[in-house]
C-alpha positions in Angstrom: 140.7 60.9 -18.8 143.4 59.3 -16.6 142.2 56.4 -14.5 142.6 55.6 -10.8 143.3 52.1 -9.6 142.3 51.3 -6.0 144.0 48.2 -4.7 142.1 47.0 -1.6 143.7 44.1 0.2 141.2 41.8 2.0 141.7 39.0 4.5 138.4 37.6 5.9 136.9 41.0 6.1 134.2 40.7 3.5 131.8 43.2 5.3 134.5 45.8 5.3 135.3 45.1 1.6 131.7 45.5 0.6 131.3 48.7 2.6 134.4 50.1 0.8 132.9 49.1 -2.6 129.6 50.8 -1.7 131.5 54.0 -0.7 133.4 54.0 -3.9 130.2 53.6 -5.9 128.9 56.8 -4.3 131.8 58.9 -5.5 131.6 61.5 -8.2 133.2 60.4 -11.5 132.9 56.8 -10.2 133.5 55.4 -13.8 137.1 56.5 -13.7 138.0 54.4 -10.7 138.9 50.7 -11.0 138.4 49.1 -7.7 140.3 45.8 -7.4 139.8 43.8 -4.3 142.8 41.5 -3.7 141.4 38.6 -1.7 144.0 36.8 0.5 141.3 34.6 2.0 140.7 30.9 1.5 138.3 30.1 -1.4 135.2 29.3 0.8 135.5 32.8 2.4 135.4 34.4 -1.1 132.1 33.0 -2.2 130.1 36.0 -0.8 132.4 38.5 -2.5 132.0 36.6 -5.8 128.2 36.8 -5.4 128.2 40.5 -4.6 130.7 41.4 -7.3 128.0 40.8 -9.9 125.9 43.6 -8.3 128.7 46.0 -7.4 131.3 47.6 -9.6 134.5 46.0 -8.4 136.9 43.4 -9.7 138.2 40.5 -7.6 141.5 38.6 -7.8 142.9 35.9 -5.5 143.9 32.2 -5.8 143.5 31.2 -2.1 147.1 32.2 -1.2 147.6 34.7 1.6 150.4 37.0 0.3 150.2 39.6 3.1 149.6 43.3 2.6 152.0 44.7 0.1 152.4 41.2 -1.3 148.7 41.2 -2.1 148.9 44.7 -3.5 151.8 43.8 -5.8 149.9 40.7 -7.0 146.9 42.8 -7.7 148.9 45.4 -9.6 150.5 42.7 -11.7 147.1 41.1 -12.4 145.7 44.5 -13.4 148.6 45.4 -15.8 148.5 41.9 -17.4 145.1 42.9 -18.8 147.0 45.1 -21.2 145.9 48.5 -19.9 148.5 51.3 -19.3 149.5 52.2 -15.8 146.9 54.5 -14.3 147.6 58.1 -13.1 147.1 57.0 -9.5 147.4 53.7 -7.7 145.8 53.7 -4.2 146.8 50.9 -1.9 144.7 50.5 1.2 143.1 48.2 3.7 139.5 47.3 3.2 138.3 49.0 6.4 138.7 52.4 4.7 136.1 54.8 3.2 136.7 58.0 1.3 135.5 60.9 3.5 134.5 63.1 0.5 132.6 62.4 -2.7 135.0 64.5 -4.9 138.1 62.3 -4.4 138.6 62.0 -8.2 138.4 65.8 -8.7 140.9 66.4 -5.9 143.3 63.9 -7.4 142.9 65.5 -10.8 143.8 68.9 -9.3 146.9 67.5 -7.6 148.2 65.4 -10.5 150.0 68.2 -12.5 151.9 69.4 -9.5 152.9 65.8 -8.6 154.2 65.2 -12.2 156.0 68.5 -12.3 157.6 68.3 -8.9 158.1 64.5 -8.7 155.7 64.0 -5.8 155.4 60.2 -6.0 153.4 59.4 -2.9 150.6 61.2 -1.1 149.8 60.5 2.5 146.1 61.6 3.1 144.3 62.4 6.3 143.4 59.0 7.8 140.8 59.6 10.5 140.8 56.8 13.0 137.3 55.7 14.1 138.8 54.6 17.5 140.4 57.9 18.5 139.2 60.4 16.0 142.9 61.4 15.3 144.6 61.7 12.0 147.0 58.9 11.6 149.2 61.0 9.3 151.8 62.2 9.0 153.0 58.8 10.2 156.8 59.5 9.9 157.5 63.2 9.5 161.2 62.2 9.6 162.8 58.8 8.9 163.2 56.3 11.7 166.5 55.4 13.3 168.3 52.2 12.5 169.2 51.6 16.2 165.6 51.8 17.3 164.4 49.5 14.6 167.0 47.0 15.5 166.0 47.2 19.1 162.3 46.7 18.3 163.1 43.7 16.1 164.8 42.1 19.1 162.1 43.0 21.5 159.4 41.5 19.3 161.3 38.1 19.4 159.9 37.6 22.9 156.1 37.2 22.9 155.6 38.1 26.6 157.8 41.2 26.2 156.0 42.2 23.1 152.6 41.9 24.7 153.7 43.9 27.7 155.2 46.5 25.4 152.0 46.6 23.4 149.8 47.2 26.5 152.1 50.0 27.6 152.0 51.5 24.1 148.2 51.3 24.1 148.0 53.1 27.4 150.4 55.8 26.4 148.5 56.3 23.1 145.2 56.8 25.0 146.8 59.4 27.2 148.2 61.2 24.3 144.8 61.3 22.6 143.2 62.7 25.7 145.9 65.4 25.9 145.1 66.4 22.3 141.4 67.0 23.2 140.8 70.7 23.6 138.7 72.5 26.2 135.6 72.1 24.1 136.0 68.3 24.1 137.0 68.2 20.5 140.2 66.5 19.2 142.5 69.2 18.1 143.9 68.7 14.6 147.6 68.3 13.9 149.4 70.8 11.8 147.1 70.9 8.7 149.7 72.1 6.3 150.6 70.0 3.2 154.3 69.2 3.5 157.0 66.7 2.6 157.5 63.8 5.0 159.4 60.6 5.1 156.4 58.3 4.9 152.7 58.1 5.5 150.6 55.6 7.3 150.5 52.2 5.5 146.8 51.7 5.8 146.3 54.1 2.8 148.9 55.4 0.4 148.3 57.1 -2.9 151.0 56.5 -5.6 151.3 58.9 -8.5 152.6 57.4 -11.8 155.9 59.1 -11.4 156.8 56.9 -8.4 156.7 53.8 -10.7 158.3 55.6 -13.6 161.3 56.5 -11.3 161.7 52.8 -10.5 159.5 52.4 -7.4 157.8 49.1 -6.7 155.2 47.6 -4.4 157.2 44.3 -4.4 158.1 43.7 -0.7 159.5 40.6 1.0 158.1 40.7 4.5 154.6 39.4 5.0 153.3 42.3 7.0 154.4 45.6 8.6 157.0 48.4 8.0 155.6 49.0 4.5 156.0 52.7 5.3 159.8 52.4 5.5 159.8 50.4 2.3 158.0 53.2 0.5 159.8 56.1 2.2 163.3 54.7 1.7 162.6 53.9 -1.9 161.3 57.4 -2.6 164.3 59.0 -0.9 166.8 57.0 -2.9 164.9 57.6 -6.2 164.7 61.3 -5.6 160.9 61.1 -5.4 159.0 63.1 -2.8 156.4 61.8 -0.3 153.9 64.5 0.7 151.3 64.7 3.5 148.2 66.0 1.7 145.4 66.7 4.2 142.9 67.8 1.5 142.5 64.1 0.8 140.7 62.3 3.6 139.7 58.7 4.4 137.9 57.2 7.4 139.6 54.2 9.0 137.5 51.8 11.0 140.4 49.7 12.4 140.1 46.4 14.2 140.6 46.9 18.0 140.7 43.2 19.1 143.6 42.4 16.7 145.5 45.5 17.7 145.3 45.1 21.4 146.2 41.4 21.7 148.1 40.3 18.6 148.8 36.6 18.3 152.3 35.1 18.1 152.3 35.0 14.4 151.6 38.7 14.1 154.4 39.4 16.6 156.7 37.3 14.6 155.8 39.3 11.5 156.6 42.5 13.4 160.0 41.2 14.4 160.9 40.1 10.9 159.7 43.3 9.2 161.5 45.6 11.6 164.8 43.6 11.1 164.3 43.6 7.4 163.8 47.4 7.4 166.8 47.9 9.6 169.0 45.7 7.4 167.9 46.8 4.0 166.9 50.4 4.4 168.2 52.0 7.6 171.5 50.4 8.6 173.6 51.7 5.7 171.6 54.6 4.5 173.4 57.7 5.8 170.6 59.9 4.3 168.1 58.4 6.7 167.5 60.6 9.7 167.1 59.7 13.4 163.8 61.4 14.4 161.0 59.0 15.3 157.9 59.1 17.5 158.5 57.5 20.9 158.8 53.7 20.7 155.6 53.0 22.6 153.6 55.1 20.1 155.4 53.3 17.3 154.2 49.9 18.5 150.7 51.2 18.9 150.6 52.6 15.4 152.3 49.6 13.7 149.7 47.2 14.9 147.0 48.7 12.8 
């Protein structure tokens, strides 16, 4: 049977990484999943993971260098493939603060694989349920972002005070939006539950079918953090591969509130660099990219995941 590779990128979040490993161990058909934790932490922070690896079914790679999010995922994929095995049917890239919401993840992916191969659906964006708001973080980009807005955000993030003020405004607006989505019974109303094509899904968890890589897609990405969604969505569009919101696949996302609300200067600098990189390389000269985008305050709230 075809295998599934789960690339989980970790940076000083060992407890989250171990919770993810335990949740994967509870899945049906667990033996078909290769969980590879890519550790971006310093060697002393890795000792506990090394100890627990002997008791839990995951592999661990890392050399003490912090390669960022997709940089770490690409490093992990290269390490996996250097072992001589063929590319798996599915490659899942995710944060460590995720857990599959259903035990039949493998069976659901098996059911979707023939359609993905036949119709060139290269990337699936699952339901990602935020522990903070209860909302589904997908579909993240139903349509492609505008070059002008990304350029503006790249300039705004060059100023740390402006970026923090903008972040606080975004946080407030996001909370108001979440409250407005709560129905009369006090339950968060779901977004449109239909599976459908989108520009890109939320970067905290993306599921790549083999056809994405066979068409020339790659996880290799220059910026350290952020805007991975545009990197994937723009590649898929140019390669003629579809990105699909698939709510029948579901993950729970813990998130880290302290980092999100008050990011440090280095994080803000990464945001500025990534937005300009996406503008320059994917959005500025791509006439196929549309202009619809969630409002800019919501964008900042969602990028700081």
